[in-house]
C-alpha positions in Angstrom: 0.0 0.0 0.0 1.2 3.5 -0.9 0.7 6.7 1.3 -0.3 8.7 -1.7 -1.7 11.7 0.2 1.3 12.0 2.4 3.6 11.5 -0.5 2.0 14.3 -2.5 2.1 16.9 0.3 5.7 16.2 1.2 6.7 16.1 -2.6 4.9 19.5 -3.3 7.0 21.3 -0.6 10.2 19.6 -2.0 9.3 20.6 -5.5 8.9 24.3 -4.6 12.3 24.5 -2.8 14.7 26.7 -4.9 17.5 25.0 -6.7 19.5 24.7 -9.8 16.3 23.7 -11.8 14.6 27.0 -10.9 17.6 29.1 -11.9 17.9 27.2 -15.3 14.0 27.4 -15.8 13.9 31.2 -15.0 16.9 32.0 -17.3 15.5 30.0 -20.2 11.9 31.3 -19.9 13.1 34.9 -19.9 15.5 34.4 -22.9 12.9 32.5 -25.2 9.6 32.8 -23.4 7.2 29.9 -22.7 8.8 27.7 -25.4 12.2 27.9 -23.9 10.8 27.2 -20.4 8.7 24.3 -21.7 11.7 22.9 -23.2 13.5 23.1 -20.2 10.7 21.6 -18.1 10.6 18.5 -20.4 14.4 18.0 -20.0 14.0 18.1 -16.2 10.9 15.8 -16.1 12.8 13.2 -18.3 15.7 13.3 -16.0 13.6 12.8 -13.0 12.0 9.7 -14.8 15.6 8.4 -15.5 16.4 8.8 -11.8 13.3 6.9 -10.8 14.3 4.0 -13.1 17.9 4.1 -11.6 16.5 4.0 -8.1 14.3 1.0 -9.1 17.1 -1.2 -10.5 19.5 -0.2 -7.8 22.1 2.0 -9.5 21.5 4.8 -6.9 22.3 2.5 -4.2 25.7 1.9 -5.8 26.3 5.6 -6.4 25.2 6.4 -2.6 27.4 3.6 -1.2 30.5 4.1 -3.4 32.4 7.3 -2.4 34.4 7.0 -5.7 31.4 6.8 -8.0 29.5 9.5 -6.1 32.5 11.9 -6.3 32.8 11.3 -10.2 29.1 12.1 -10.5 29.3 14.9 -8.3 32.1 16.6 -10.0 30.7 16.2 -13.4 27.5 17.7 -12.3 29.3 20.5 -10.6 31.4 21.3 -13.6 28.2 21.4 -15.8 26.5 23.9 -13.4 29.5 26.1 -13.2 29.8 26.0 -17.0 26.1 27.2 -17.4 26.9 29.9 -14.8 30.0 31.2 -16.7 27.9 31.2 -19.9 25.3 33.3 -18.0 28.1 35.8 -17.0 29.3 36.0 -20.7 25.8 36.7 -21.9 25.8 39.9 -19.8 28.5 41.1 -22.3 26.5 39.6 -25.3 23.4 41.9 -24.0 25.4 44.9 -25.3 24.9 43.7 -28.9 22.1 45.0 -31.1 18.7 43.5 -30.7 18.7 41.5 -33.9 22.0 39.8 -33.1 20.8 39.2 -29.5 17.5 37.6 -30.9 19.7 35.4 -33.2 21.8 34.4 -30.3 18.7 33.3 -28.2 17.3 31.5 -31.2 20.5 29.3 -31.4 20.4 28.7 -27.7 16.9 27.5 -28.0 18.0 24.1 -29.2 20.0 23.6 -26.0 17.2 24.3 -23.5 15.9 20.8 -23.3 19.4 19.5 -22.8 20.3 22.0 -20.0 17.3 20.8 -18.1 18.0 17.3 -18.6 21.7 17.4 -17.7 21.3 19.7 -14.7 19.0 17.1 -13.1 20.6 14.0 -14.5 24.2 14.9 -13.3 23.1 15.9 -9.7 23.9 12.9 -7.5 21.8 14.4 -4.7 18.7 13.8 -6.8 19.8 10.2 -7.3 20.3 9.8 -3.5 17.0 11.6 -2.8 15.0 9.2 -4.9 16.7 6.2 -3.3 16.1 7.4 0.2 12.6 9.3 -0.2 10.5 6.9 -2.3 10.9 3.8 0.1 9.4 5.8 3.0 6.0 5.8 1.4 5.7 2.2 0.5 4.9 -0.6 2.9 8.0 -2.7 3.9 6.6 -5.9 2.7 6.0 -4.7 -0.9 8.7 -6.1 -3.2 7.1 -5.0 -6.6 8.7 -2.1 -8.5 5.3 -0.7 -9.5 4.7 1.4 -6.4 8.1 2.9 -6.8 7.5 3.7 -10.5 4.1 5.2 -9.5 5.6 7.4 -6.9 8.2 8.5 -9.4 5.5 9.4 -12.1 3.6 11.4 -9.3 6.7 13.4 -8.4 7.5 14.2 -12.0 3.9 15.2 -12.7 4.0 17.6 -9.6 7.2 19.0 -10.9 5.9 19.4 -14.4 2.7 21.3 -13.0 4.5 23.6 -10.7 7.3 24.4 -13.4 4.4 25.2 -15.9 2.9 27.6 -13.5 6.1 29.0 -12.7 7.0 29.7 -16.4 3.5 31.3 -17.1 3.9 33.5 -14.1 7.3 34.6 -15.2 6.0 35.0 -18.9 3.3 37.4 -17.6 5.9 39.8 -16.4 8.3 39.3 -19.2 7.9 42.9 -20.4 9.7 44.2 -17.6 12.0 41.3 -17.2 13.1 41.6 -20.8 14.4 45.1 -20.4 18.2 45.1 -21.2 19.0 46.5 -18.0 17.0 43.9 -16.1 18.4 41.1 -18.2 21.9 42.2 -17.3 21.1 41.9 -13.6 19.2 38.6 -14.2 22.0 37.0 -16.0 24.7 38.1 -13.6 22.7 36.8 -10.6 21.8 33.6 -12.4 25.5 33.0 -13.3 26.4 33.7 -9.6 23.8 31.4 -8.3 24.6 28.6 -10.8 28.4 28.8 -10.1 27.5 28.9 -6.2 25.3 25.5 -6.7 28.3 24.1 -8.7 30.7 24.8 -6.0 28.3 23.7 -3.3 27.8 20.3 -5.2 31.6 20.0 -5.8 32.2 20.0 -2.0 29.2 17.9 -1.1 30.2 14.9 1.0 29.3 11.3 -0.1 26.5 9.8 2.0 27.6 7.7 5.0 
């Protein structure tokens, strides 16, 4: 038996906690509107489903129990977040370009939005460990089927999708102000600092005991 109600309530509060996903989602929505935000959401949700499957087949347990594998996964994820942060800093300089060139730059970047959302989540070992430790708490101990875990993973992914969709629609509503060049420079600079900060935090994260 699955404690669905408790799981949904707990998952909702975990989903709305700020993290790298929110930063990427905000940045991409402001750069390309709803389309950019939606592509990022789809990437994030696909990564969550992959983490669900990884937890089910036990690879997350290996990552969580092996300090060596955890460190490899951690540093790859941290490097990617820092890379995105540096790109955000560089885009502050790009904002000095004329509007047509900036539009062309955003159009080219649009192709990467799905990949950014996907890799940001997939390369975060904390997400893998989270699924490994969080999901079993809501399934009865005697249940040995993978179906309840798969269902919980889908529910968590659906909640993430719905909240993220609301989030990008809200951002899109105030995009007129947010798309001003001066505002963009501040957003890109802050996004870059936050992403680099998350990357450094992840790099120094200790492996679970």
